[in-house]
C-alpha positions as CSV (number, residue, x, y, z in Angstrom):
1,M,54.1,-2.7,-15.2
2,A,57.3,-1.1,-13.7
3,E,59.4,-3.5,-15.7
4,S,57.5,-2.7,-18.9
5,L,58.1,1.0,-18.4
6,K,61.8,0.3,-17.6
7,E,62.1,-1.7,-20.8
8,K,60.4,1.0,-22.8
9,T,62.7,3.7,-21.4
10,A,65.8,1.6,-22.1
11,K,64.7,0.9,-25.7
12,G,63.8,4.6,-26.1
13,L,67.3,5.7,-25.0
14,F,68.8,3.1,-27.4
15,W,66.8,4.2,-30.4
16,G,67.3,7.8,-29.5
17,A,71.0,7.3,-29.6
18,M,70.7,5.4,-32.9
19,N,68.7,8.2,-34.4
20,S,71.1,10.9,-33.3
21,G,74.2,8.8,-34.3
22,S,72.9,7.8,-37.7
23,T,71.8,11.3,-38.5
24,Q,75.2,12.7,-37.8
25,V,77.0,10.0,-39.7
26,L,74.8,10.3,-42.8
27,N,74.9,14.1,-42.8
28,I,78.7,13.9,-42.7
29,L,79.0,11.3,-45.4
30,F,76.6,12.9,-47.8
31,G,77.9,16.3,-46.9
32,I,81.4,15.4,-48.1
33,F,80.1,14.3,-51.5
34,L,77.8,17.3,-51.9
35,A,80.6,19.7,-51.0
36,R,82.6,18.3,-53.9
37,L,79.7,19.0,-56.3
38,L,78.5,22.4,-55.0
39,S,80.1,25.8,-54.5
40,P,80.2,27.9,-51.3
41,A,77.8,30.3,-53.1
42,D,75.2,27.5,-53.5
43,Y,75.3,26.9,-49.8
44,G,75.2,30.6,-49.1
45,I,72.0,31.1,-51.2
46,I,70.2,28.4,-49.2
47,G,71.7,29.7,-46.0
48,I,70.0,33.0,-46.5
49,L,66.6,31.3,-46.3
50,T,67.5,29.2,-43.2
51,I,66.5,31.9,-40.7
52,F,63.1,32.3,-42.3
53,T,62.4,28.5,-42.4
54,L,63.6,28.1,-38.8
55,I,61.4,30.9,-37.4
56,A,58.5,29.8,-39.5
57,G,58.9,26.2,-38.3
58,N,58.8,27.4,-34.6
59,L,55.7,29.5,-35.2
60,Q,54.2,26.6,-37.1
61,S,54.5,23.9,-34.4
62,S,54.1,26.5,-31.5
63,G,55.2,23.8,-29.1
64,F,52.1,21.7,-29.7
65,T,54.0,18.5,-30.3
66,Q,55.4,18.8,-26.7
67,A,52.0,19.9,-25.5
68,L,50.5,16.7,-26.9
69,V,53.2,14.6,-25.1
70,N,52.5,16.5,-21.9
71,I,48.8,15.5,-21.9
72,R,48.2,12.4,-19.9
73,K,45.7,10.8,-22.2
74,P,45.4,12.8,-25.4
75,T,42.2,12.1,-27.4
76,D,41.6,11.9,-31.1
77,N,40.1,15.3,-30.9
78,D,43.3,16.7,-29.4
79,Y,45.4,15.4,-32.2
80,N,42.8,16.5,-34.8
81,S,42.7,20.0,-33.3
82,V,46.5,20.4,-33.4
83,F,46.6,19.0,-37.0
84,W,44.1,21.5,-38.4
85,F,45.5,24.4,-36.4
86,N,49.0,23.8,-37.7
87,V,47.8,23.3,-41.3
88,L,45.9,26.6,-41.3
89,V,48.7,28.6,-39.6
90,S,51.3,27.1,-42.0
91,L,49.2,27.9,-45.0
92,T,48.8,31.5,-43.8
93,M,52.5,31.9,-43.3
94,Y,53.3,30.3,-46.6
95,V,51.0,32.7,-48.5
96,V,52.5,35.7,-46.7
97,L,56.1,34.5,-47.4
98,F,55.1,33.7,-51.0
99,F,54.2,37.3,-51.7
100,C,57.2,38.5,-49.7
101,A,59.6,36.5,-51.8
102,P,60.4,39.3,-54.2
103,L,61.2,41.6,-51.2
104,I,63.6,39.0,-49.8
105,A,65.3,38.7,-53.2
106,D,65.6,42.5,-53.5
107,F,66.9,42.9,-50.0
108,F,69.7,40.4,-50.6
109,H,70.3,41.4,-54.2
110,Q,69.7,37.9,-55.4
111,P,66.9,37.7,-58.0
112,C,67.0,33.9,-57.9
113,L,65.7,34.0,-54.3
114,T,62.1,34.8,-55.5
115,S,61.5,31.4,-57.1
116,L,63.8,29.5,-54.8
117,S,62.3,30.8,-51.5
118,R,58.8,30.1,-52.7
119,F,59.9,26.5,-53.3
120,V,61.9,26.1,-50.1
121,F,59.1,27.5,-48.0
122,L,56.9,24.7,-49.1
123,S,58.9,22.4,-46.8
124,F,57.4,23.9,-43.6
125,F,53.9,23.9,-45.1
126,I,54.3,20.2,-46.0
127,S,55.6,19.5,-42.5
128,S,52.5,20.9,-40.9
129,F,50.6,17.8,-42.1
130,G,52.8,15.6,-39.9
131,I,53.1,17.5,-36.6
132,A,50.2,15.8,-35.0
133,Q,51.5,12.4,-36.1
134,N,54.9,13.3,-34.7
135,G,53.3,14.1,-31.3
136,Y,51.5,10.8,-31.5
137,M,54.7,8.9,-32.1
138,M,56.5,10.7,-29.3
139,K,53.6,10.3,-26.8
140,N,53.5,6.5,-27.5
141,M,57.3,6.2,-27.3
142,M,57.6,4.9,-30.9
143,N,61.3,5.6,-30.8
144,K,62.2,2.7,-33.1
145,E,59.7,3.9,-35.7
146,I,60.9,7.5,-35.4
147,T,64.5,6.4,-36.1
148,I,63.5,4.3,-39.1
149,V,61.4,7.2,-40.6
150,N,64.2,9.7,-40.0
151,F,66.8,7.3,-41.5
152,M,64.6,6.7,-44.7
153,A,64.0,10.5,-45.0
154,L,67.7,11.2,-44.7
155,I,68.7,8.6,-47.3
156,S,66.0,9.6,-49.8
157,S,66.6,13.3,-49.5
158,N,70.4,13.1,-49.7
159,V,70.3,10.7,-52.7
160,V,68.0,13.1,-54.5
161,G,70.3,16.0,-53.6
162,L,73.4,14.2,-54.9
163,V,71.7,13.2,-58.1
164,L,70.5,16.7,-58.8
165,A,73.9,18.2,-57.8
166,F,75.7,15.8,-60.1
167,N,73.4,17.0,-62.9
168,G,74.3,20.6,-62.3
169,M,71.3,21.8,-60.4
170,A,73.5,23.8,-58.0
171,Y,71.5,25.3,-55.1
172,W,68.3,23.8,-56.4
173,S,69.6,20.4,-55.4
174,L,69.8,21.6,-51.7
175,A,66.3,23.0,-52.0
176,W,64.9,19.7,-53.3
177,Q,66.8,17.9,-50.6
178,Q,64.9,19.9,-47.9
179,V,61.5,19.3,-49.4
180,I,62.0,15.6,-50.1
181,F,63.2,15.1,-46.5
182,I,60.0,16.6,-45.1
183,L,57.8,14.7,-47.6
184,V,59.3,11.3,-46.8
185,L,59.2,12.1,-43.1
186,N,55.5,12.7,-43.2
187,I,54.8,9.6,-45.3
188,G,56.6,7.5,-42.7
189,R,54.7,9.1,-39.9
190,Y,51.4,8.4,-41.5
191,Y,52.4,4.8,-42.2
192,Y,53.5,4.0,-38.7
193,T,50.9,5.9,-36.7
194,G,47.8,4.9,-38.6
195,W,46.2,8.1,-37.3
196,R,44.2,10.1,-39.8
197,P,42.6,13.6,-39.3
198,N,38.9,14.1,-39.7
199,F,36.9,17.1,-40.8
200,H,35.3,17.6,-37.3
201,I,37.3,20.7,-36.6
202,D,37.3,22.0,-33.0
203,F,40.0,24.3,-31.8
204,G,39.0,24.0,-28.2
205,P,41.8,21.6,-27.3
206,V,44.3,24.0,-28.9
207,R,43.2,26.8,-26.7
208,K,43.7,24.6,-23.6
209,M,47.2,23.8,-24.8
210,F,48.2,27.3,-25.7
211,G,49.4,28.3,-22.2
212,F,51.9,25.5,-22.2
213,S,52.9,25.8,-25.9
214,V,53.4,29.5,-26.0
215,K,56.2,29.3,-23.4
216,L,58.0,26.7,-25.6
217,L,57.4,28.8,-28.7
218,V,59.1,31.9,-27.1
219,T,62.0,29.8,-25.9
220,N,62.5,28.2,-29.3
221,I,62.4,31.5,-31.2
222,I,64.9,33.1,-28.8
223,N,67.2,30.1,-29.2
224,T,66.9,30.2,-33.0
225,V,67.6,33.9,-33.3
226,S,70.6,33.7,-30.9
């Protein structure tokens, strides 16, 4: 048993390094090509929305991925509770930001931000459908599968971004890149975990996890803002 755990830890470290390394290499390579096709203004437009997506992403997960990992033996009900809680929270945030989009555009004097932000903000709503699966993969030390899924999402999203940028889609190519990344990531998580939510919704497990997750939430938001 000890050797099995040791092997899992070693493999986890290996695939974790592979994940981090491949992410950096691919981002650099594709970033070089994209930089030749896009202007600084295109990156600036997307950059304006980054703070909103980062804070929304932290509020969305609320540390529940780590909370699931922290539970010794999480049940199907635990995963299901986190799934539906995140979907409902993310839907609420998306609706609020959808109607705030014109205000964001007016504040930054960029009319294009109305439609662009509504599209980009779809990424964190879509990601809510994979948070429980991500917790499942981390809890079960599926580091190889996590690396494969991340690699496929990076390749797919960057290829789409390059094709769109080459065809003159400007900042929209970066917006599509973000959405495609999350979409492929979730598809991969569903494929490898095999876990599916059910409609027996019980938020009791979420309430039990809240004390742990809220501390991570506050820390993540502070780190994001700073």
